N, C-alpha and C positions, 0 to 999 in steps of 0.2 A: 397525543404527542408524548406523554410520559411513558407509555408502553414502548414506543420506538426508542426513546432515550435510554430506558432501562435495558432493553435488548441490546442496543448498541454498546452500552457500558459493559455488559457481560461479555460481549464479543471481544472488546478491547482487552479486558482482563485476561481472557483465555488466550488471545493471540500474544500478548506480552509474556505471559507465563510460558507458553509453548516456545516462544523465541528464546527466552532466557534459559530454559531447562533443556530443550531438545535442539533447536535449530542453530544456536550459537556454536554447538559442538559438532554440527554436521557440515563438513566442508568437503566438496568433491574435488579430488585431484589437486588440492591446495589452491584452487582458483574459485570455484563456484560456491558462493555463500547464499543460502536461502534466507531471504528477508521477508518472511510471511506477515510480519506485523504491519507492513505497508497496506495490506488488505483492509485494515481499519480505516485508512484514509480513502482508499479506492471505493469502499462501500458506504461511505458517509452519505447520509441523505442530502441530495442536491439542493433541497429547499432551505437548508440551514444557512444562516448568514455567514459571510466570509470571516468576520471577526471571531465568531464562535469556532469555525473550523480551523482557523489559524491557531487559536489558543489550544484547542484539542490536539492539533498536530504537534505543537511545541511540547505540550505535556507528555504526549505519547513518546516523542523522540527523546525527551529528557529521561523518562522512565527507562527506556531501552538503553540509553547511555549509562545510566547508573548500573544496570545489570551487566552491560557489556564492557564497561570501563573504556569508553571511546571518546570521552572528553568533548562532548557537544556536537560530534559529527552527525548523529541521528537527529538531534534537536534542530539543527540548521536545515538538514535535508527534509525532514517532515514538515517544518514550517513553510518552506518554499513549495513543497508538493501540495500542501493543504491550500496555499494561496492560489496555486495554478490549476486546481482541480476543476473549477467551473469552466474556465476557458477551454481546457482540454476536453471536458465533457461535451461542450457545445461544438467542438470540431466534428463529432460523430453523431450527435443528435440535434435535430432542429429545435430551435427555441420554443416552438409551440408544443412539441412533444415531451419536453423535459419534465413536466409535472405529471405525465401519465404514470410513470413509475416513481415512487417516492424515493427509492434509492437505486443506484446503479447496480445491476445484476444481469445475469444471462436471461432471466425471466422477463425483466422489465424493458431491457434494451434490445434483446435478441442476441444470439451467440456471436454473430459477426461484429456488430457494433461494440459489444462488451469486450470482445477479444482485442479489438483495435484500441479501445480506451484503456484497458488494463495493460496492454503491452507498452503503450506510450507512457503511462504513469510509472510503470516498473522500470523502463529504460531511463526515464528522466531521474528517478530516485537513485538507481544504481550508478548512473553517470556522476551525479552530484556527490553522493556519499563516498564512493570509491575514489574519486578525484581529490576531494578534500582530505580524505584519510591518508592518501599517499603523497601529499605535497612535500613532505620531508625527503622522501626517496622517490624520485620521479623516473619511471621507466614507461614511456608511452605505450609500447606494445604490450607490456604486462598489464597495465591498467585497462587498455582496450580489451584484451582477452578476459580480464576479470569482469568488466562491465557486460560483455556479451554472454559469458557463461552464467554469471549471477542473474542476469535478466531472464535468460531462458529457464534456469532452474526455479527462480522465484515465480515466474509467470505460470509455469506448469503447476506448481503447488497452489498458487492463488486461484487458478482456474478450477482445480479440484476442490478447494475449500468453498468456492462460490457454489459449486454443484451441490456440495453437502448442505451448506446453509440454506440454499434455495429450496432444496428438497425438503428439509425440515420445516421451512416456512410454509410450503404448500400443504404438508400434512396437517399443520395447525389450522389451516383455513377451513 
């Protein structure tokens, strides 16, 4: 368990640093914002208790808020996403099979189930974060376009990251 926790901690640190240094400055067409740190919540081991995952989600969001200067938007969104990850996971994987893979990934869930799970989590996060962020100046069509483009951009990057992390994990076995 400690090896899984240590590997997860390193992944979180790398994702937060990458988000703060690279991805916060990478915006496509003024709309699509890559939010790759969400992969830390998506790939969190499903066997971890909800209290732990919500706490990790809050701390992850708070850390990104500090680097991004977003005043709690990511903390709120990550906390809600961490709370909803088990029910969303069980939409695509039967309850008997959830312990077969320790963490959600392409390798443990299969590409189709992981893609559905990842897209649902990404769209939920983008919808919540971008809606809360734009409550002061509300333009429905602009927010909808940002949610769609950010979800697509983030999902593509997370799918690629999962391929890289899964491949590295397979080489270690």
